[in-house]
N, C-alpha and C positions, 0 to 999 in steps of 0.2 A: 215810663208812658203805661196810665194807669188803663191797667183793662183793655189789649186791646182786640177792635174785633176784626179776627182776620177774615171774613168774609169781605170788607169793605176795601180791608188793605190788596189784596190777593182776592179780588172779586171774578181776574180768566184765565185762564189756562194762557200761559206763551209762546205755547207751540199753534194749538187748531183756534183757540180766543174766545174758546164753545167758555160760556160761565161757569162756574162751577157749582155746584151745591153747596147749601146747607149745611154739609155732615162732608164734604171731601176737602175741610179745609183740616188741619190737625195740630195740636200747639204743640215740639216734641220736648220740648226742655227750655230752660230758660237762664240766664247768667247775665245781672245788675240788668244792663236795658238792653240786650240784646235776645233775641224768643229766635226757636227755629222752630220752621212748621212746613208738616210733609203736609202737600196738594196731589190727591190720584186724578185728574179728569173724567170723568164721569164718559167722556165723547172718544176725546181720542184714545185713552186707558194711561198717554203719560204721566209718570210721576215725579214733580219738586220739588225739591228740598231746598229752603228761601230762608235767612236771616232778614231777620228789620229789629235795627237798631234804631233809636233815638239819637239822633245827632244836631245840635244845638236847634233846640225846636222842632224841626222839621224827624223827617222819618226816612231812611235809608234803606232797600232793600236787596238783598243777590240772591240769586238764584243759581237751583247747576238740578238738572235733568239727573234722574236716578232711576233707579231698574229696584232700588229698596221699593217696602213694603208696608208700612207705618212700625208694625213693631221692631221687625228692623232698624226703621234707623232711633228710632225709640232705643234702644238695645245698644246700640256703638253708639250713643249719646252718651248712655251712660257711663263709656268705659274710656278707664286715662288716657292720655296720647298719647300718641307713639312716641320716642324719643329718638334722636337722631343717630342714633347707634342702630336700631329697628330699622332705619329709613335705610341709611347706606349699608347694610348688610342686606335691605330687599333689595335696596338696587344688583349691587354685586350678583345676589341670585336669578336674578333675571337677565343679568349682560353677561351670567357667565353660561347658561339656556342658551341664551338667544346663538353666543358659541355658537354654541355645541350644534344644533337644532341646523343652522346655516351650513356647520361641516356638515352634517348629511344631508341634507340638505344639494349643495355644491358632491360629493361624492356620485352623489346618487343620478346623479348630470353626465356627472364626466365616464 
């Protein structure tokens, strides 16, 4: 993908359909044929992270509504990936915390 023009690829906010302004779409990072963009809608205020990939001569994209500011997206894009052990530890911590919270709420009702 030679010098992609993010304004042409992501011209409108997927939430309110307003046109993005020229400076609303920022390139956050790239790896191979994949590029990560952060888009902020001036009309509705929502932000979207969009991955744009060149595939078999075409362009494919996927977006995710986010509360990240562009500087946060840049910072997170440059961090190492989360390991499977870290993911499992986080799941266990959330599950345990959820059980404790539910237990306390049920005890209050009893």
